[in-house]
N, CA and C of each residue as an Amber inpcrd file, in Angstrom:
protein
   426
  10.0870000 -17.8610000  30.1260000   8.9520000 -16.9610000  30.1290000
   8.4550000 -16.7700000  28.6940000   7.2390000 -17.0980000  28.4650000
   6.6340000 -16.9090000  27.1520000   6.1350000 -15.4830000  27.0080000
   6.4450000 -14.8930000  25.8740000   5.9900000 -13.5430000  25.5860000
   5.1330000 -13.5630000  24.3280000   4.1880000 -12.6430000  24.2880000
   3.3960000 -12.4990000  23.0690000   4.2610000 -11.8320000  22.0070000
   3.8480000 -11.9360000  20.7670000   4.5680000 -11.2790000  19.6780000
   4.5930000  -9.7660000  19.9050000   3.5190000  -9.2300000  20.4230000
   3.4620000  -7.7850000  20.7000000   4.5000000  -7.3940000  21.7600000
   4.6710000  -8.2180000  22.7810000   5.6800000  -7.9510000  23.8090000
   7.0880000  -8.0290000  23.2200000   7.3090000  -8.9980000  22.3360000
   8.6190000  -9.1250000  21.6930000   8.9130000  -7.9140000  20.8110000
   7.8990000  -7.4490000  20.0790000   8.0630000  -6.2490000  19.2510000
   8.4320000  -5.0630000  20.1330000   7.6840000  -4.9010000  21.2120000
   7.9070000  -3.7860000  22.1240000   9.3220000  -3.8270000  22.7050000
   9.7440000  -4.9830000  23.1480000  11.0830000  -5.1340000  23.7270000
  12.1670000  -4.8110000  22.7040000  12.0090000  -5.3490000  21.5020000
  12.9760000  -5.0900000  20.4300000  13.0340000  -3.5910000  20.1230000
  11.8800000  -2.9540000  19.9820000  11.8310000  -1.5110000  19.6860000
  12.5160000  -0.7130000  20.7920000  12.2380000  -1.0560000  22.0350000
  12.8430000  -0.3610000  23.1730000  14.3660000  -0.4870000  23.1290000
  14.8580000  -1.6980000  22.8940000  16.3030000  -1.9220000  22.8300000
  16.9430000  -1.1210000  21.6980000  16.2730000  -1.0570000  20.5580000
  16.8190000  -0.3300000  19.4140000  16.8420000   1.1800000  19.6610000
  15.8120000   1.6900000  20.3000000  15.7770000   3.1250000  20.6220000
  16.8910000   3.4630000  21.6080000  17.1330000   2.5870000  22.5710000
  18.2320000   2.8250000  23.5150000  19.5800000   2.8480000  22.8040000
  19.7400000   2.0440000  21.7530000  20.9920000   2.0490000  20.9780000
  21.1830000   3.3610000  20.2220000  20.0930000   3.9900000  19.8100000
  20.1640000   5.2520000  19.0670000  20.4020000   6.4260000  20.0150000
  19.8910000   6.3220000  21.2310000  20.0030000   7.4130000  22.2030000
  21.4710000   7.7900000  22.3900000  21.7450000   9.0760000  22.2620000
  23.0990000   9.5840000  22.4470000  23.9370000   9.6150000  21.1730000
  23.4620000   9.0160000  20.1090000  24.2150000   9.0720000  18.8490000
  24.0210000  10.4430000  18.2150000  24.9400000  10.8180000  17.3450000
  24.9020000  12.1550000  16.7490000  23.6520000  12.3990000  15.8970000
  23.0270000  11.3490000  15.4310000  21.8440000  11.4920000  14.5860000
  20.5350000  11.2380000  15.3390000  20.5670000  11.2940000  16.6440000
  19.3880000  11.0040000  17.4720000  18.1700000  11.8580000  17.0970000
  18.3650000  13.1570000  16.9420000  17.2420000  14.0550000  16.6300000
  16.6580000  13.7550000  15.2550000  17.5220000  13.5610000  14.2780000
  17.0560000  13.2650000  12.9220000  16.3290000  11.9250000  12.8750000
  16.8550000  10.9480000  13.6180000  16.2200000   9.6320000  13.6760000
  14.8270000   9.7410000  14.2930000  14.7170000  10.4870000  15.3680000
  13.4310000  10.6720000  16.0400000  12.4110000  11.2890000  15.0860000
  12.8380000  12.2770000  14.3370000  11.9630000  12.9230000  13.3630000
  11.5390000  11.9440000  12.2690000  12.4840000  11.1540000  11.7850000
  12.1820000  10.1830000  10.7360000  11.2110000   9.1130000  11.2320000
  11.4220000   8.5960000  12.4220000  10.5470000   7.5520000  12.9670000
   9.1110000   8.0550000  13.0720000   8.9490000   9.3310000  13.3940000
   7.5900000   9.8690000  13.5160000   6.8660000   9.9060000  12.1710000
   7.6170000   9.8910000  11.0610000   7.0180000   9.9530000   9.7150000
   7.0180000   8.6150000   8.9820000   7.7070000   7.6380000   9.5240000
   7.9540000   6.3960000   8.8010000   6.6800000   5.6400000   8.4350000
   5.7380000   5.5390000   9.3380000   4.4940000   4.8200000   9.0390000
   3.7440000   5.5020000   7.8960000   3.7110000   6.8250000   7.9170000
   3.0330000   7.5670000   6.8530000   3.7230000   7.3360000   5.5120000
   5.0510000   7.3190000   5.5160000   5.7870000   7.0530000   4.2770000
   5.4250000   5.6840000   3.7110000   5.3610000   4.6780000   4.5760000
   5.0420000   3.3190000   4.1220000   3.6030000   3.2390000   3.6280000
   2.6750000   3.8320000   4.3540000   1.2700000   3.7880000   3.9510000
   1.0310000   4.5420000   2.6450000   1.7570000   5.6200000   2.4420000
   1.5910000   6.4400000   1.2500000   2.2920000   5.8420000   0.0290000
   3.5270000   5.3770000   0.2360000   4.3680000   4.9680000  -0.8930000
   4.5950000   3.4690000  -1.0170000   4.2880000   2.7220000   0.0130000
   4.5630000   1.2900000   0.0280000   5.8960000   1.0020000   0.6980000
   6.0290000  -0.2140000   1.1930000   7.2480000  -0.6120000   1.8950000
   8.4690000  -0.5640000   0.9690000   8.3400000  -1.1030000  -0.2200000
   9.4710000  -1.1340000  -1.1500000   9.9730000   0.2450000  -1.5280000
   9.0640000   1.1320000  -1.8740000   9.4600000   2.4940000  -2.2370000
  10.0790000   3.2200000  -1.0580000   9.5380000   2.9890000   0.1290000
  10.0770000   3.6430000   1.3230000  11.4870000   3.1590000   1.6080000
  11.7010000   1.8470000   1.5370000  13.0520000   1.3210000   1.7540000
  14.0220000   1.8640000   0.7120000  13.6100000   1.8790000  -0.5460000
  14.4670000   2.4000000  -1.6140000  14.7930000   3.8730000  -1.3760000
  13.8080000   4.6520000  -0.9440000  14.0130000   6.0620000  -0.6420000
  15.0420000   6.2320000   0.4860000  14.8860000   5.4540000   1.5520000
  15.8030000   5.5620000   2.6900000  17.2130000   5.1400000   2.3030000
  17.3440000   4.0860000   1.5050000  18.6640000   3.6830000   1.0160000
  19.2790000   4.7890000   0.1650000  18.4760000   5.3980000  -0.7010000
  18.9860000   6.4540000  -1.5780000  19.4650000   7.6560000  -0.7720000
  18.7330000   8.0020000   0.2770000  19.1510000   9.1080000   1.1420000
  20.4920000   8.7740000   1.7870000  20.5930000   7.5700000   2.3510000
  21.8660000   7.0320000   2.8010000  22.5270000   7.6420000   4.0190000
  21.8900000   8.5760000   4.6850000  22.4920000   9.1410000   5.9000000
  22.3230000   8.1370000   7.0410000  23.0880000   8.3540000   8.1070000
  23.0860000   7.4100000   9.2280000  21.6910000   7.1360000   9.7710000
  20.8810000   8.1810000   9.9470000  19.5570000   7.9600000  10.5290000
  18.6350000   7.2110000   9.5710000  18.8180000   7.3970000   8.2680000
  18.0280000   6.6510000   7.2860000  18.4020000   5.1660000   7.3330000
  19.7000000   4.8990000   7.2940000  20.1610000   3.5130000   7.2890000
  19.8550000   2.8100000   8.6150000  19.9320000   3.5390000   9.7140000
  19.6030000   2.9450000  11.0100000  18.1360000   2.5310000  11.0560000
  17.2610000   3.3450000  10.5090000  15.8370000   2.9940000  10.5060000
  15.5900000   1.7640000   9.6320000  16.2830000   1.6810000   8.4920000
  16.1670000   0.4980000   7.6350000  16.6590000  -0.7350000   8.3840000
  17.8210000  -0.6130000   9.0010000  18.3730000  -1.7470000   9.7400000
  17.3980000  -2.2580000  10.7930000  16.8340000  -1.3550000  11.5790000
  15.9440000  -1.7610000  12.6630000  14.7410000  -2.5260000  12.1230000
  14.1130000  -2.0020000  11.0960000  12.9190000  -2.6480000  10.5350000
  13.2800000  -3.9690000   9.8640000  14.3060000  -3.9570000   9.0170000
  14.6720000  -5.1520000   8.2670000  15.1870000  -6.2480000   9.2020000
  15.9920000  -5.8770000  10.1820000  16.4990000  -6.8620000  11.1280000
  15.3470000  -7.5320000  11.8740000  14.3430000  -6.7530000  12.2450000
  13.1820000  -7.3480000  12.9050000  12.4810000  -8.3310000  11.9640000
  12.2160000  -7.8880000  10.7550000  11.4660000  -8.7190000   9.8160000
  12.1840000 -10.0260000   9.4880000  13.4880000  -9.9650000   9.3250000
  14.2120000 -11.1250000   8.8250000  14.8610000 -11.9480000   9.9310000
  15.3500000 -11.3210000  10.9600000  16.1120000 -12.0510000  11.9690000
  15.4300000 -12.2060000  13.3200000  14.6330000 -11.2540000  13.7350000
  14.0860000 -11.2720000  15.0810000  12.6500000 -11.7560000  15.1590000
  11.8430000 -11.3890000  14.2050000  10.4370000 -11.7880000  14.1990000
  10.3420000 -13.3080000  14.1430000   9.4840000 -13.8960000  14.9590000
   9.3370000 -15.3600000  14.9190000   8.8700000 -15.8540000  13.5520000
   8.3080000 -14.9800000  12.7530000   7.8180000 -15.3680000  11.4400000
   8.8330000 -15.1030000  10.3380000   9.9740000 -14.5270000  10.6880000
  11.0050000 -14.2140000   9.6990000  11.6560000 -15.4700000   9.1500000
  12.3800000 -15.3080000   8.0590000  13.0030000 -16.4640000   7.4100000
  14.5070000 -16.5170000   7.6370000  15.0470000 -15.5660000   8.3490000
  16.4560000 -15.5590000   8.7350000  17.4160000 -15.6650000   7.5500000
  17.0860000 -14.9690000   6.4840000  17.9210000 -15.0080000   5.2810000
  19.1740000 -14.1410000   5.3730000  19.1530000 -13.1520000   6.2170000
  20.2680000 -12.2030000   6.2740000  20.8640000 -12.1920000   7.6780000
  21.2430000 -13.3490000   8.1660000  21.7250000 -13.4660000   9.5460000
  22.9000000 -12.5410000   9.8420000  23.7120000 -12.2470000   8.8590000
  24.8880000 -11.4190000   9.1110000  24.6170000  -9.9280000   8.9290000
  23.3590000  -9.5500000   8.8170000  23.0110000  -8.1310000   8.6970000
  23.3100000  -7.4220000  10.0110000  23.9810000  -6.2900000   9.9290000
  24.1650000  -5.4360000  11.1030000  24.0770000  -3.9880000  10.6540000
  24.0160000  -3.0960000  11.6200000  23.8090000  -1.6940000  11.2650000
  24.9900000  -1.0900000  10.5150000  26.1100000  -1.7790000  10.4540000
  27.2770000  -1.2780000   9.7210000  27.2320000  -1.6800000   8.2420000
  26.6290000  -2.8310000   7.9260000  26.6680000  -3.2960000   6.5470000
  25.3200000  -3.2180000   5.8420000  24.3700000  -2.5080000   6.4220000
  23.0360000  -2.4490000   5.8210000  23.0780000  -1.8260000   4.4210000
  23.9070000  -0.8420000   4.2020000  24.0190000  -0.2110000   2.8770000
  24.5680000  -1.2060000   1.8510000  25.5640000  -2.0020000   2.2540000
  26.1590000  -2.9860000   1.3470000  25.1650000  -4.0680000   0.9410000
  24.2060000  -4.3450000   1.7990000  23.2570000  -5.4270000   1.5560000
  21.9430000  -4.9340000   0.9540000  21.9530000  -3.7250000   0.4160000
  20.7450000  -3.1390000  -0.1590000  20.0540000  -4.0880000  -1.1340000
  20.8050000  -4.6280000  -2.0660000  20.2110000  -5.4850000  -3.0830000
  19.5950000  -6.7340000  -2.4530000  20.2930000  -7.3680000  -1.5190000
  19.7530000  -8.5570000  -0.8500000  18.4610000  -8.2340000  -0.1100000
  18.4560000  -7.1030000   0.5790000  17.2780000  -6.7070000   1.3600000
  16.0950000  -6.4460000   0.4330000  16.3170000  -5.6410000  -0.5970000
  15.2200000  -5.3330000  -1.5110000  14.7350000  -6.5820000  -2.2490000
  15.6530000  -7.4540000  -2.6260000  15.2490000  -8.7060000  -3.2700000
  14.3720000  -9.5350000  -2.3460000  14.7940000  -9.6910000  -1.1160000
  14.0820000 -10.5630000  -0.1720000  12.7270000  -9.9890000   0.2310000
  12.6920000  -8.7060000   0.5340000  11.4750000  -8.1220000   1.0950000
  10.5250000  -7.5540000   0.0570000  11.0180000  -7.2660000  -1.1190000
  10.1740000  -6.5630000  -2.0840000  10.0870000  -7.3140000  -3.4110000
  11.2040000  -7.4830000  -4.0730000  11.1870000  -7.9850000  -5.4430000
  10.7980000  -9.4540000  -5.5530000  11.2370000 -10.2880000  -4.6260000
  10.9570000 -11.7200000  -4.6960000   9.8450000 -12.1710000  -3.7610000
   9.2190000 -11.2490000  -3.0730000   8.1680000 -11.6110000  -2.1120000
   6.8430000 -11.8610000  -2.8460000   6.1150000 -12.8410000  -2.3530000
   4.7590000 -13.0470000  -2.8650000   3.8850000 -11.9020000  -2.3470000
   2.6990000 -11.7890000  -2.8820000   1.7710000 -10.7470000  -2.4190000
   1.5170000 -10.9120000  -0.9240000   1.3120000 -12.1530000  -0.4900000
   1.0460000 -12.4140000   0.9260000   2.2290000 -12.0120000   1.7980000
   3.4560000 -12.3370000   1.3520000   4.6570000 -11.9670000   2.1160000
   4.8060000 -10.4450000   2.1720000   4.5910000  -9.7890000   1.0430000
   4.7320000  -8.3320000   0.9960000   3.7380000  -7.6620000   1.9410000
   2.5150000  -8.1470000   1.9540000   1.5040000  -7.6060000   2.8740000
   1.9240000  -7.8690000   4.3170000   2.3970000  -9.0810000   4.5960000
   2.8680000  -9.4040000   5.9430000   3.9970000  -8.4700000   6.3580000
   5.0140000  -8.3150000   5.4910000   6.1520000  -7.4550000   5.8240000
   5.7040000  -6.0130000   6.0670000   4.7800000  -5.5460000   5.2750000
   4.2740000  -4.1830000   5.4500000   3.5450000  -4.0430000   6.7760000
   2.6270000  -4.9550000   7.0580000   1.8650000  -4.8790000   8.3160000
   2.7740000  -5.0330000   9.5240000   3.7130000  -5.9520000   9.4530000
   4.6380000  -6.1740000  10.5700000   5.5220000  -4.9440000  10.7760000
   5.9620000  -4.3210000   9.6810000   6.7600000  -3.0960000   9.7840000
   5.9710000  -2.0000000  10.5000000   4.7150000  -1.8400000  10.1260000
   3.8820000  -0.8030000  10.7370000   3.6660000  -1.0610000  12.2290000
   3.4940000  -2.3180000  12.5920000   3.3340000  -2.6480000  14.0230000
   4.6060000  -2.3130000  14.8050000   5.7470000  -2.6470000  14.2340000
   7.0160000  -2.3380000  14.8940000   7.2320000  -0.8320000  14.9840000
   6.9600000  -0.1310000  13.9010000   7.1620000   1.3210000  13.8690000
   6.2960000   2.0170000  14.9070000   5.1230000   1.4880000  15.1600000
   4.2630000   2.0470000  16.1950000   4.9860000   2.0420000  17.5460000
   5.6480000   0.9370000  17.8800000   6.4210000   0.8640000  19.1280000
   7.6450000   1.7770000  19.0720000   8.3250000   1.8000000  17.9500000
   9.4950000   2.6730000  17.8170000   9.1100000   4.1290000  18.0470000
   7.9830000   4.5310000  17.4640000   7.5220000   5.9160000  17.6210000
   7.2180000   6.2320000  19.0860000   6.5530000   5.3220000  19.7590000
   6.2270000   5.5410000  21.1830000   7.4860000   5.7310000  22.0120000
   8.4440000   4.8240000  21.8490000   9.6740000   4.9220000  22.6370000
  10.5300000   6.1060000  22.2100000  10.5300000   6.4100000  20.9390000
  11.2670000   7.5630000  20.4490000  10.7070000   8.8500000  21.0610000
   9.3890000   8.9680000  21.0820000   8.7540000  10.1490000  21.6770000
   9.1240000  10.2900000  23.1480000   9.2450000   9.1700000  23.8290000
   9.5170000   9.2020000  25.2660000  10.9960000   9.3870000  25.5890000
  11.8910000   8.8690000  24.7450000  13.2990000   8.7670000  25.1420000
  14.2910000   9.5880000  24.3240000  13.9500000   9.9160000  23.0990000
  14.9290000  10.5960000  22.2420000  14.6890000  12.1010000  22.1830000
  15.7870000  12.8240000  21.9480000  15.6760000  14.2640000  21.7510000
  14.9680000  14.5400000  20.4360000  14.2560000  15.6370000  20.4020000
  13.5070000  16.0220000  19.1970000  14.2210000  17.1730000  18.4980000
  13.9870000  17.2630000  17.1960000  14.4820000  18.4240000  16.4580000
  13.6240000  19.6230000  16.8260000  14.2850000  20.7610000  16.9890000
  13.5340000  21.9920000  17.2570000  13.0210000  22.5490000  15.9400000
  12.0050000  23.3860000  16.0170000  11.4250000  24.0060000  14.8220000
  12.5160000  24.6950000  14.0160000  12.5910000  24.4110000  12.7190000
  13.5780000  25.0310000  11.8430000  14.9580000  24.4240000  11.9090000
  15.1240000  23.3470000  12.6650000  16.4350000  22.7360000  12.8490000
  16.6640000  21.5770000  11.8840000  15.7710000  21.3650000  10.9760000
  15.7610000  20.2300000  10.0780000  17.0890000  20.0240000   9.3630000
  17.5120000  18.7650000   9.2990000  18.8110000  18.4480000   8.7280000
  18.7320000  17.2350000   7.8150000  17.5980000  16.9830000   7.2090000
  17.3990000  15.7890000   6.3900000  18.0180000  16.0180000   5.0490000
C-alpha cells in the first residue's frame, strides 16, 4: 500500500503520541508539543533543539527524539545518519544531532529540516490534543 508523505507523517506522529500516553511526563509533554512550533518559528530549529537539550527533562528529550528520529530515520528524505538513535540515548547523541541537523547542514537542508519538523509537529499537536492529558491551570512543572 502506497502512502503519501503526509499519511506517513500522520501515522508516525500517532504512534509516537501513543508511546507517550500513560508516561509520567504525559501532561508536560502535551504542553510542550502545543508550544513547539512557536518555539521553532521564533527561535529557529537549532536554538530550539539546543534549548530542549539544555532543559534535559524527560518530556524535553522525548520531543527531541520524536522530531529528530523522523527527520533522520523515518522520513523518506532523511539520510539515516543516526540509525542507532533511540529515546534512551538522545541526550548522549546531542553533539551528533546538532552537527547533522544544524551545524553542518546547508541552507537548503536547514530549511527542509525546519519545514519538515513543523509539518510533523502539526500532527503531533493534533494527536496530543485528542489523546493526552493536559496540564491544569497553575500545574506547570517545566
